[in-house]
N, C-alpha and C positions, 0 to 999 in steps of 0.2 A: 340330440338330433335337431336339425334345422327344419323349420316349416316354411312352405310357400303356399300362396293362394293365388289361383289363376281363374279368370273369368273369360268365357267365350260367348259372344252374342251372334246368333244367326237369325236375322229378322226379329221376331218377337220372342224367340226361345233363348233363354239365358241358362248356361251351364256353368257351374263353379266346381273347381277342384281344390282340395287341400291335400298337399303332399308332404310327407315326412321323409327327409333325406338322411342317409347314413353319412359318416365322416368322409367317405370316398365320393360323395355327391350323387350316388345312385338312390333312386326312390325305394324306400323301405315299405311305406304304406301310402295308399291313395284313396281318398274319399271323394265321391262325385255326387252332385245334385243336378239333375237335368229337369229344367222347368220347375213344376210344382211337385215332382215326385220326392219321396223321402230320400235322405242320403243313403248311399250304398258304398261299401268298401269294395275296391276293385282288386282283382288278382294282378300281381306284379309279374311281368314277363320281361326279362332283360335280353333283348335281341342283340346279336353281335352287330357292330357297325359295318355297314356295307360301303365299299368304295363308290364314289360318285361316278356315274356314267356320263355319257354325252348328253343325256336329256334329263331334266329340262334344261334349255338354254336360258341363262340369266344375264341380262344386260342392265347395268346400273344407269339410271337416267339422271338422278340428282342426289346430292349429299349436302347437308347443311347442319349447323348446330341449331337445335330447336328444343328448348325445354318442354317437357310434357307433364301435366298435372293429372294424377289419378288418386282418387280418394283423399284429397287434401294434401297430398305429398307431391312435391315438384322434383322431377329428375332432370339433371343437366344432360340432355340426350343428344345423340347424333341421329338425324332423320335421313333414311336412305330409301329412295324410290327406285323400284326395279321393274323391268318388263320381263315376264317369264313366258317362254314359248315351249309348249309341250311337243312331244314327238309327232302328235297328230296335227300340229299346226295351230292349236288353240293358244291365243295370246291373252294374258292377263297382267294387270298391274298390281303390285303389292308395295305397301309402304310400311317400313319398320322403324321403330325408335329404339336405339341401343344406348345403354348407360354403363360407363366404366365402374360405377359404384354398385352395380347389381351383379351378383354372381351368375354364372351361366346355367340357371336352373332349367328353364324350358327350352331355350335356344341360345346360342352364343355367336359372337362375331369378334373380330379384332377390336371392335369398339366397345365390347362389354356384353352384358346380358340383355335379353329382350325385355322391354318394358311394355311395348304396345305394337300390335300388328293389325293393319287394315288390309283386308282382301275383298274381292268383289262381293262375297256373300256373308262374310263374318268378320268380327273384330275380336282380338285376343288382348287381354289386359292383365298385367301383373298387379294384383290387388294389394299384396303385401308379402314381405318375407321377414324371417327372423321374428323379432318382437312385434312387428306390424301385421303378421299373418294371423289367420284363424279368428277373425272377428265375427264371421258369419257361419263358420263351420267348426265342429269339434269332433275329434275322433272318439268313437265309443271306447270304453276301457278295453284293454287287451284281455282276451279270454285265456285263462290258464287251462291247458289240457294235459 
């Protein structure tokens, strides 16, 4: 199995996920730590992919090659800035960094897997994958029933 570790920051609250992926890329196990709470294993629900509707409207504002460094690892990334308009008319700006060397774990684009995402109220970072994952979280041993 492949491991990935993701961090999300909302203000001062930091959440981390450790996910174990099957060979088909689907999440088999997921462990989450929210703030200072102890790690908990999450129930995995695989929802069917829904076709994209008319909303939200996404407009690309800028695209450039921009390396990004996370946890001492530098990714040769493509930076994409987008303006997103909801059906209610709320406008927000989101900036994503995509890397062709990163598998599409959390999100994907033609430029590769997501390495970093900045939104108005939160930041999402790929902390590690494969041998670089699971430095701060460890799955409890699987229980045999």
